[in-house]
N, C-alpha and C positions, 0 to 999 in steps of 0.2 A: 806238227803234233799239237802246238798251242792253238792254232786256228781251228782245228777239228774240235778241240776241247771247247772253245767259245761257241761254236756253232751248235754244239750239243746243248750247251747250257741255254742258249737263246730258244732253240726248239723246245726244250723241256718246259721253259717259262710260258711260251706261247701255247703249247698244248694244254698245260695246266689252266691257263686263263680261259681257253675255249671250253674246257670241261666245266669250269665254274659257270660261265654264262649259259651254257646248255642247261645246266641244273636249275639255274634261276628261271630260265624260260619255262621249263617243265613244271617248275613249282607254281609259277603264275597260272599256267594253263590249267593245273589241277585245282587251284583256288577258285578260278573263274568257273570251272565246271561244277565245282562243289557249291559255288554261290547260285549258279543257275539252277541246280538241282534242288536249292532250298527255298526258291520262289514259289508262291502259291498262284496258280493260274485261276482267274475269276472270268467265267463266261458272261459275255455282254452281247445283247442282240442289237442289231442295226436295221431298221426297216425304213427304206427310202424307195423313191422311184428311180431306179438304177438306169433307166434309159432316158431320163430327162436331164437336162443341163443342171437344174437346181439339185437334183439328187447326187449327181456326180460331184458338184461343188462341195456339198456337205460331207460326203465320204472321204474326199481328199483332206478336208480340214480336220476331220475326226482322227484319221490315221496320222496325220502330221502332228496333232496335239498330243497323242500318246507317244509318238516317237520323240518329240521334243521334250516331254516331261520326263520320261524314264532315262533319257540321256543327259538330263540336267543334274547339277550337283545335288539338288534336293531330292529329286525322283529316283536317282540311281540306288539310293539306300532302301528303297521301299521293298518290302517282302512280298507285295502282291503284284500281279501283272494282269492288266485286262486282256482278254482274248475276245477278239470281235468276231461275231457270226453275222454276216450280212444276208439280208433277204430283200427280194425285189417286191415292192407293193404294186407294181404294174399300173400305177396311176388309178387305182380302183380301190374302192372302200372294201370290197369283198377280198380283193388280193392282199390288202394290208392286214386284214383280219386273220387270213389264212396264214400269212407269214408270221404274225405275232403268236398265233396258236401253235404253230410248229415249234418256235423258239421256246415257248413255255413248256410244252408237253415233251418234246424230244431232246432239247438241249438243256432245259432247266436253267435258262439264263437268270442272273441276279438282277438285271436291269435291262431296259430296252431304251435306245436312243431313236428318236422319230415317233411317229411318221411325219411326212411333210405337211399334209393339209389337215384342217380342222375336222373335216368330215371323217377322214381315216382315224383321227385321234379319238373321236367320239366313241367308237366302239372298243378300240384297243385299251383305253384307259379303264373301261369297265373290266376288261380282262385282267388288267394289272391289279385293280381293287380286289378281285376275286382270288388272285394268286399271291397277293402282297408283294408284287414286284414293281418297283418304281418305273414309271414311263416318263421319260424326260424328252420334251419336244423343244426344238429350237426354232420351230416355224409355225406352230398351231396357235393362231393369235385370237381366235374367236372368243368373245366374252361368255358365250354360251357353255364353254368348257371352264368348269370351276373345280378348284381344289377343295372347296367346301363340300361338294357332293362326292368327289372321288379324291380321297386324301392321298392316294398313291400317284396322282398326277402332278408332275412338276413342270411348270412353264418357264423354260430358260429363255424366254423372248418377251416381248412387249405385249400386253393385252391391248386389243384394238380400242377398248374404251378409254384408254389413257390419252388418245390423240383427239378426242372430241373437243376437250377444252381448248387446245391450241387453235383448232378449226373454228370454233364459235368465237374465240377472240378475234381471229382475222375478219370474220363476218361483222362482228360489232364494230371493229375498228373502222370499217369502211361504210357502215350505216345500212347494210342491205337488210331488207325486212322480210324477203321470201327466198327460200332456197329449195332446190329440187335435188334429192339425193338419187344417184344412178348407181345400182349395185347389182351384184351377180345374184341369181336366184338359188342360193344354197345356204347352209349353216353359216359359212364364213361371211357372206354378204349380209345376211339378216341379223347376225349377232350385234353389229354395232348400231343398227337403226334406233332401238330404244334409247341408248345412251345419247345418241346424237340428237334425237327429238328433245329429250330432257334439257340438253345443254342449249339448244337453240330457243326453247321456251323461256329459259331464264333470261335471255337477252332480248326477249320480245320479238323473235323472228319465227316465222311460220314455214311449214313444209305443205304447200298447196297439192303436191302431187309427188308420188314415189315411183320412180322409173326402175322396174325389175327386168333384168335381161337374163335369159337362160344362159348357162355355161356352154351349151351346144348351139347358140343362136347363130344363124347364117347372117351374111352380110345384108341381105335384103330385110331380114327381121330387125336387125339393128338400125338400118336405114328408116324403117317404118316407125320405129320407136323414137328416133331422133326428129323426124318430121312432125310427130305428135308434139314434141317439146317446142319446136319452132312456132307452133301456132298458140303458144301460151304466153303470158306476160313475162314469167320469170326468166331471167337470163343468168342466173348464178346456179352452177351445177357442182356437186360433190361427188367425185367418182371413187367408188370402192370396189375394186375387182383385181384379180391377178393380171400379171403383165400380159399373158396370152390374149385374153379378152379385151383388156384395156387398150392394146396396140390396135386391134380391129376397130374399136369404138372411135378412137381419135382419127383414124384414117378416113372412116366414114364421115365423121363430123367435118373434117377438112373438105371433103368432096361437097358437102351440103352448105359450105360457107358458114359454118357455125364456129370457126375459129377466127371470126372477123371481129371488128370493133363493136363493143357493146356486150360481148359475152364474157363471162367469168367462169373459169374452170379450176377446180380445186382437187387435187388427188391426194389420197391418203398414203401413208407409208407403204402399203402393199405395192403401190407402183413407184413411189418416190424412192424407196430404198434400192430399187433395181433399175434406176435410170441408165446406169453405166453399161448394162448389159442389153439395152434395147437397140434394135435396128435403127441406123441413121434416118431412114425414111420416116419411121415412126416419131422420132425426135423432131423432124422437120414439121410434122403435122401438129405437134404439140407446143408450138411457139406461144409464149405468153401464159402458159399454165403455171399456177401456183401449187406447191405442194408442201407437205410436212413430212420430215423424215427423222429417224432417231439420230441424235447427234453422237458421233464417235470421235473422241479427240485423236488427232493425227500425231503420232510420235515415231520415233525411229524403230521401235519395236514393231509396230504395225506395218511400217513401210518395209522392213526387212522380211517380215512374214509374207507380205503381199508379193514381193519379188519371188521368193522361194515357192510360193503357191503357184504362180504363173508358170514357173519352170516345170513343176511337178505335174500340174494339170495339163499343160500342152503335150507333155511326154506321154501321159496316160490317155489322153484324148486328143489326138492329132487332127481330128476331123472337126473339132469345135474351134472356130476362129473368133478372135476378138473377145475372148472371155475375160470378164472382170469380176473380182472379188468384191462382195457386198457385205452388209452388216450381218445377214443371216449365216454366212460362212464363219464370221467371227464368233457369233454365238454357238455355232456347232463346235468350233475350236474350244471355246470356254466350257461348253457342256461336257465334253470328253475329259477336259482337265479337272473340272470339278468332280466328275464321277470317279476318276482315278484317285483323287485326294480322299474322297469320302470312303472308298473302298478300303483304303489303308487305315483311315482313322477309325472305322467301325470294326477292324480286326475280324472280318468274316473269312471263312475258309472255303467257301463255295460248297457248302454241305448239300446233300440231295434234298429234293422237295419232300415234304410231308404228304404221303398219299392219302386221298379221301377214300372213305368206305363207300364204294360204288358197286353197282351190279355189273354184270358182264354185258348187259345191253346198253350201257351208258354211251352218250355222244361224247365227241371230242372236246366239247365244251365243258363236259363234266369230268373228263379223264385226267386233266392235269392236276398237279398237287399244289400245295401252298409252300412258298419259300420260307425256310427257317430264318434266314438272315435278312429278310425284306425289312422288317420293322427297324432293326439297327441301322441298316444302310440308308433308309428313308431319313431317319433322324440325322445321320451324318451329313447327308446331302443338304438338308435344310439349314444346318449349321455351318456350312462351308462358306467362307468368304475370302476373296483374294482379288488382287488387281489383274484383270484379264486384258485380252485385246480389245474388247468392246467397251472397257471401262470397268467399274467396280461391279463385281459379280457378288450379289447378295440376294438370296431368295426370301421374300417376305410374303406371308400368307399364300404360300405355294407358287409364287410367280416372281420373275425378276423385277426388281425395282425400277420405276420409270425415271429415266434420265431427262435431261433437257431435249427439247426438239429443235430441229434446224428448219427454218422456213426458206424454201427455195423458189427460184423463178426460172422456168425452162426458157432458155434463150441461146440461140446459135446452135452449137453442136453439143450442148449439155445443159447443165443447171448452174446457176450462181446463187451464191447465198445473199439473202435480203434481210436476215434477221433471225432471232431466236425466241423461243418461248420457254419460260421456266414457271414452276409452280409458285414461287415466291415473288417474282418481279413482272410476270406477264410478258408482253413483247418488249424485247430490247434489241439494240443494234449489235451490241457487243455482249458475249456471254458473261464476262467477268465484271461487268458494270454493276455497281452497288448504289442504285438510287433510292433504296430504302422504302419504295412503295410500288403497289401493283399498278401497271399501266397498260392501256390498250390503245395508245395513241397512234395514228398512222404515221405520225412524224417519226416514230422509232423505226420505221421500215427504211431500207435502202431503196434506191431507185428501181421501180418496177416497170417492166415492159409488158403491157397487156396484149391480148389477141388483137390482131389487126395492126400490130407494130405501132402502138400508141402508148403514151405515157399519161394520158387522161383517165381517171379513175371511172370505170363504168358505173352507171347508176344502178344497174342490176335488174332492170325491168324495162320492157317496151310495150307498145300497143302494136300487136301484129297486124300489119295491113291486109294480110290474107286471112285473118281470123274473123270471128263472128263480131257483130256489133254489141255494144253494151245495152243491155235492156234496162231502161230507165223507168221505174215504177213511179206513177203519179196518182194522186188521190182524186176520187170522183165526188164532187160535192154540189149541192144546189145553191148555196148562198155564198157571199163574198167571192164571186167568181173573178174579181179583179186579181186575185192571187193566182188561182189555177182554174182553168175552164176546159172541159173536155166536150168537144162537139163531135158527133157522129153524123156522117153523110151517108144517108140510107141508099141513095142512087149509086154512089160509087164504092159503098162499103169501106170507106176510109175514115180514119179518126184523126181530128185535128186538136192538138193541145196548145192552149195559149195561156197567158197570164204574166204577172209580175214576176213570179218565182221562175217561170220558165225562161223569160228573157234574161234573168240574172244568170241562170246556169248556162244558157247560150253564150253569154258574154264571157263568163268565166272559162268555159272550154275554148273559146277562141283566144283567150289570153295564155293559154298553155303554149310552151315552146315546141309542141309536137301535136300531130293530128290524132283525135280519138273518135272513131266512129260510134255513133249511139243512135238509139231510137226510143221514142216514148211509148210506153205500154200502160194503159189505164188499169188501175186496181179495181176491176169492175166484175160483177156477177154476170151471167148469161143475159139477164134482163136489162143490162146497162146500168144498174144502180151500183152503188158503192158495195164492195165485197167485205167491208169491215172497217173498224176504226183505225185511227193512225198507229196505234201500237201493233195491230195485226199487219198494217202495211209495212212498217219498219221490220217486223219479224220476217217478212218474206226475203229480205236480204240475207239474213242468217240462214234461211233454208235453202238459199241458192236460186230462188225462182226470179229474183231480180238482182242486177249487178249494182244498182244505185237506186235510191229513192230521192226524188226532187218534188218539192212542194212546200206548203206552209207547215212544215215539220219541225216542231220545237225541240231543242236539244234538252233532254231531261235525263236524270241518272239511270232510271230503270231501262230506258232504251239503249243507253250506252254499254250495256252489258252484252248486248248482241250485235251492235254495229260500231264503227268508228264514224264520228261526225267530223265535218270540216269546221273551220272557223265560222261563226254566225255571220250573216249578211244583213240582219235587221236589228232594230232596237230590241232590248230584252225586258221581260218582265210582264206581270199580270196586274192590272189595276182595276178599280171599281168605277162604273159609270152610272150616274143617277140623274133624274130630271132636276130642272132648276126652276125657282118661281121668284116673282117680283116681291120683294120684301119692303112694302110700304105702310105696314100696319101700325108702326109706332113712331110716326114722324113727329108727334108732339114732344117727345123727349129726345129728339135727335140731337139737340145741343149738348147733351151730356155724353154722347158717344165718342167725340174726337179723343177724349182722355179716358184712361182706364181708372177705375176707382181707386187704385193705388196711388195713381198720379194725382187724382183730385184731392185725396186726403193729405198726401205730402205737401201739395201747393198750399192748401189751407193752413197747415201747421207752420209752413215756412213764412206765410204772409203775418201771422199772428206773432211769431218769434221775432221777426225782423222789426214789426212795430213796436214791440216791448223793448228791443235793444235801442231803437232810436229815442223812445221816450226817456229810457235810463240816461242816455248820453245827453239829452237836451233839457231835461227837467230843471236843473239848477241854473242854467244859462239863458233859457229861452221862455219868454212870457207866453208864447203859444202853447207850451206844454205844461202850463200851471193852471191851477184852479182847484175846484171841488173834486173829491175822488172820483165821482161818477163821470164828471167832465173829462177827467184824465183818462179813464178806462175807455170811453168813447173815442177819445182822441187816438188812443192806440189802435183801435180797429179801423177808425176812419183813415188815418194816414197810411197804414199798411196797405189797405185795399185800394186807396185812391191811387197808389203807385202803379196799379195794374193797367190804368189808363192814362198815367201820368197827369192826374187832376189835382194833385195836392197843392194847397196854397200857402201852407205854413213854410216860414223861412227857417232854414237849417243853419246854425251858427257854428256848431261844434265840427272841428276837422275830423274827429273820429267818426261822427255820424255821417259826414259827407263821404268818407272813405267806404263805409258800409253801403250807403245808398248807390255809390258808383257801381259796385259789384252787383247789387241787387236789381238795379235797373237793367243791367245786361241779361240777367236771368229772366226778368219779366218780359223784356223785348223778345228773346228767343222763345219763350214759352207761349206768349200770345200770338206770335207770328205762326208757329206750328199748329196752334189751336185753330186759327183762322183758315189756314190752308186745308187741314184735315176736315173741318166743317164744310168749307167750300166743296170739297171733293164729294162729300157724302150727299150734299144737297143737289149737286149738278150731275153726277154720274148716276146711271140707272142701277138700282139696288136689286141685284139678283143673287139669290142664295140657293144652295142645294137643298133638296128635300131630306137627304140623309147625309150625315157628317162623318159617321164612324160604323165600322163593321160590327162593333159591339152593339150599337143601336139596332142593327138588323137582327142580330142573335136575341137581343132582349125582348124585342117586339115580335119575335118569331115571324119575320117577313119572308116572302118568296123572292128568290133571286134567279137570275137567268144565266145560261151558259150555252156555248155551241155544242152540239152533239158530236161524239167521237174525239173530243179534246180531253187532254189531261187536267184540264181545269175542274172537271167533275170530281176527280179524285182530290184535288187541292181543296175544294169546298168542303168535301167530307172530312178532311183533316182539320178544317177550320170549325167543325162541330155544327155545320148545317144538316138539319134532317133531310134524308133523301126525298121525302115527299114534298119538301119545300124548294126543290130544285127543279126548274122548268127550263126545257131546251128550246131554242129558236134556231131557225135555218138561214133566215135571211135579214137584212137590216130592216126591211119593212115590217117583218114580223116583230122584231125587237122593238121597234117604235111603237107599235100597237100595244104590246104587253106593258111597256113602260108607261104609256099614256093611261091605261086602265088603273095601274096601281095594284099593289098586293091585295088590297081589300075587295077588289072587284074582278078577281080571277087573273090579274095580270101579275107583273113583278115590281118590286121596289127598287131593285138595282140589278146591274149586269157586271159579271166578272169576265174578263176576256183579256187577251194578250194585246199589247200596246200597238202592233201594227193594225189589228182589226179595229181598235178603238179609234186610232188616228184617222183611219179611212171613214169610220162611222161619223165622227165629229166633223170631218171635212163638209159633210151635207147637213148635219143637224146640230151645229155648235150653238145655235140660239136657244135649244130646248134642252140640251143635255150637257153634262160636264163630267170630268173625272174628279175624284175626291179620295182621301185616304192614302195609306201607304202603297208602295209599289212592291209586289212580291217578286223576288228575284228569280229570273230563269235566264237561259243563255241564248235566246232568240232563235231564229229559223236557221237551220243548217242542212246540208246535203249529207245523206247516210250512205256509207260504203261498208263493204265487209270488213270485219276485223283484220287488221294488218295490211290492208290494201295499199300498195305502193303509190297509188294515185292521191291519197289523202294529203300528204305533205305538199305536193305540187298544186293541188287544187285549193288548198288553204291559202297558199301564197298568192294564187291567182285571185281568189275572193278579196284579199287585201287590195290588190292592185285595182280591182274593179270598184270596190266600195269607196276607195279614196280618190277616185277620178271623176271626170265629168260624165262618164257613161252611166253611172248610178243615178246621177241627177236626171238625166234624160229619161231613164226607164221609170223613175218614180213620177216624173212629170206626165209621162205618157199614159200611165195607169191610174194615178191618183189625182192628177190635175194640180192646179194652184190653189192652195188653201187660202181662203179669206179670213179665217177665224184665227184669233190669237189664242194662245195657250191659256185656256180658261181655267186650268187647274191651279194657277197662281192668283186668280182674281178674288178668291173667296177666303183668303186669309184675312184676319181682323185688320181694320183700318185704324183702330183706336191706338192713340200714342200711349206707350207704357213708361213706367219709371225707369226701365232699362236704358232708355234713350236720354234721360235727363238727370240721372243720379249724380253724374260728375258736377253739373251745374249747382245742384242744391248742396253739394259738399263744399264747393268753393265759397258759396254765399254763407254758410253756417260758420266755416272756418274763419272767414273775414270778420263776421259779427262777434264770434267768440273772442278773437284776438283784440278787437277794439274794446270789448267789455272788460277783458282782462287789463288792458292798459289804463282804462278809466278807474277801475276798482283800485289797482295798485297805487295810482296817484292820490285818490281820495283817502285811502287808508294812511298813506304817507303823511298827508296834511294833518290828520287828526290822530296821529299815533299817540299823542300825550294823553288822550282820552282812554285809549286801550290800555296804556301803562299805569293808569291810576289804580293804586291797590285797594282803595276804599270803595270801589265800584264792583258789583258782581257782574257776571258775563251779561245777563239780561239787561241790566242798567246800562252797560257800555253799548250794547246793541240799540237800545232805545235812544240814547243820546245821538249815536251816529245816525240813526234814522231820521231824527229831528234836524240834525245838521244837513243831511242830504235833502231834506224837504224844503230848507231855506234857499233863498237866492244866493248865487255865488257872486258877491259884489266885486269880487277881484277880476271878474270877467269884463271885457271891454264893452259888452252890450249893456251893462248897467251904469257906466261912468257918467253918462249924460242923462239918460232917462230917469235914473234913480236918484240923483243928487238932492232934489228938493225934498223928497220923502225922507231921505236920510237926515237932513238937517232938522226937519220937523220932529222927528222921532227923538233926535238927540236932545233938543230943547225941552221936550216934554219930559224926558227921563231926568234931566237935570233939575227941572222945576219940582219934580216929585221928590227928588233926593233932598233939596234944600228945605222943602217943607216938612219933611220928616225928620231931618237930622240937623238941618242947618250947616251941612258939611259939604264943601265944594272940592274938597281934596280929591274925590273920585275922578274928577276930570283931569285929564292930562294937560300939560301946558300946550298952548296953541301951536308951539314950534315942534311938538313932538309928532313924529309921523308913525311911530310904531304903536303897538297895543299898549295898555296900562301895565304898569310894573306890577309885580306879584304883590307888593305891599298894598298898592292902591286896590288892586283886584280883591284882595283879601279884605280890605276895608269896606269896599263896596258890597261885597257878599254879607258882611255883618250888618251893614245898614238896612237890609231887608227884614231883620229880626226886630219886631216891634215888642215893647215891654208889655207883658201880660199875655202874649201870644205864645203858642207852642212854636218852637223852632222849626223852620221849614226843612224839608227833606233835602238831602244832597242833590237829588234829582231837580227839585224846584229851584235850589240856589244856582245850579249849573245853567238853568234856563235863563234866569234873570241876568246873570253874569254874562252869558253869551249875548243876550239881547242888547244890553248896555254896551258891551264891547263892540258889538256890530255897528250900532249907531254912532258911536264915538269914532270909530275907525273911518266910516264914511265921511263924517264932519271933518276930521283932520285931513283926509284925502282931498276934500273940496277946498279947504282953506289953503293946503299947500298948492293946489292947482291955481288958486287965485294969486298967490304970491308968484 
């Protein structure tokens, strides 16, 4: 009984629990059903090529994006749900337009994802603009599709124009100067070309040819186009076309051996983004190709999605093998996600279109209405940003922001990464490197394997051996045929071109590391004469009539606007050539010409100054420098100028004077030697002088000057203000000699202006009659003219340097110009007179020595007579007068007067003492015989008083000083002599 009761209780509890669970289940089902019934369906169209692999990949990604989004924690709460209406565009523009029209008219979709190609999108975006329905494309990349013209077009992929900068950076990095784009003949292919051309122009690279291939081209047509490219110089090709056509192109290129060494192939992201989906045979034919592709960061989220996508795609498309997801699939995924987010954000309800007022006969293009929710949805899409599978999803100016580009190298079974390109840093090895500056250095690339399985960087161009020869234009001229000479053989109807310029060009082309076929073509009219001047000849290269111009063609700025010149191979400059004459008309005064007038004047003043200094130093101690005033003035001039020939007979006793003369003799020796050498040169060397020394002289006298016809020198003379009627052309050296011999006054010319190579050739034969004079007007010499951007220019310029620096150039010059026996006459007409500039240092030394000696003498003299200067009872003028008389007297303290002047001193002392005794009877003025010094002040004072006679006026202080000095002088000499006797 108890067991039954327990069983009943357990059963009752179990049944109750079951009923509760069942109630919860039904409640959840009812809640879910109610939630589903509360979501708002939003119709969205999808227009893709459903029978193509690309369209199938896109549709799978779109459906997976919506499934993932609405099943996520964030998307499950959304009130809106996108309902996809798919339409097949059938790989056709019309089919895509019909599909879009059906979706807009019959379904009234709020947005359309697709179509695949840019050509299909071009028409559909116009329908979207008219119906205000956003058209979101994840694969229409042509720059011709613009959101500025069609505001309802949203490009959820990269614009093709964004990859031209990475491509141009690669070309600039390796220094290629010419590039040939190969692109499909439709809107997709043509859209990138203007942007590519602009980018290449910025780096000074040219597009010599554009290879356009039809999207329906056969293998034979592609082969014919590639054969045309093989006959061109350029070997750098940029391929911009879809995979289907690109695969055929590279397969044919492989067959034609255009994937061998020396070729450069660069593919755009149209092919680089889909390399994983290409056939292995196509990949094998693309070995060494470089490409740029959108960089997609690899993370776990992308890898998980790739794995799920492969499983789903293979299940839905079992016939497609080896399918690989690419960036376009990621963009399709992000586009659907962004649209789902924008629909929820805009809070649209899927309202019916607003119908237009149309008649019953309206076409389908006019029958659909306008979306009421379109403007709000477009605004929401443009403002939607999130982290998608392809990276940051952000629409700017109607298109997806450009990320970094990955640079790849096709090698083996796929592609390897060799670098990156970013807008901020240019080419970098690693994406996260922060070098802080923009760089395009090829050192930033990883190892690259080029076509032909080589690691050597191709130079980007070749001279095709099976191509045409280069047409070398040469000038036809009558004179100076040593440079270029065109000879026509009438019998054989052949033309022979010879000359210095021709031999130089032949030597340069032989120095190139490769063979270049060429032929010379004279620039001549049908009658055999010249077809124009040198400017017209050079312009033929710009017009494409000549490949190169070789000759005596000068490099000038106006010509460089149309051609590229190589480095010059001759001397540069334009100079003036004039006749010379024998200048023997003024030989009577030739002795004055060795020195300039400044040096003559300086020498004269120096002679006088040194003579005066010597007189000052010797006057008090040397009898030869004493005497009457005029005798002393004459002595100053005589002594100074006699030193010029070292003929002075006067003995110098002062050490200061001897010091000055030592320095002065050195100056005189150098000056006289230089004068003698210069005069000898003037008298023995033939004196030839130019008839004209300056261009200004020609202009001032309105002389006629000559030039070569067809040369740029004519324009140079006009710029120098020569009147056109005073310019006379000459064709040959003989004609030039005749005109110069006549002179400007007799119908000839006074001077010739020509380039240095012509003048040197002319003077080699006529150096005894003519010479160059005046400044050299700078030019760049002769050069070879090539088309602008020609890849030959750098190599030819290097070969020019090799030839001009070697023995070959000397041999060519000797062969055409011979051995010149004339010296450079342009330097022989400079002034032979010696100027002050060469000797001013000597004069400075002599003057400094003289001034120093004079300073020492004056210092000593003033020190000895300082008591006179300090006397307070004398005025300044009286002190100077007394010092002057002191200076004029002999310095008996000097050794030169100790013997020769003793008798005179004794006689003068006795006479003075006699006079003193007779007048005063006072002998106290004489010092004691034993006294050796001067009289004491008391005696001196007494003596001064003794000269004042009674009844006479008292003598002036100056007179008293005179008498006292005279007496003291005599007494001092007497005492000295007496002491010497003791």
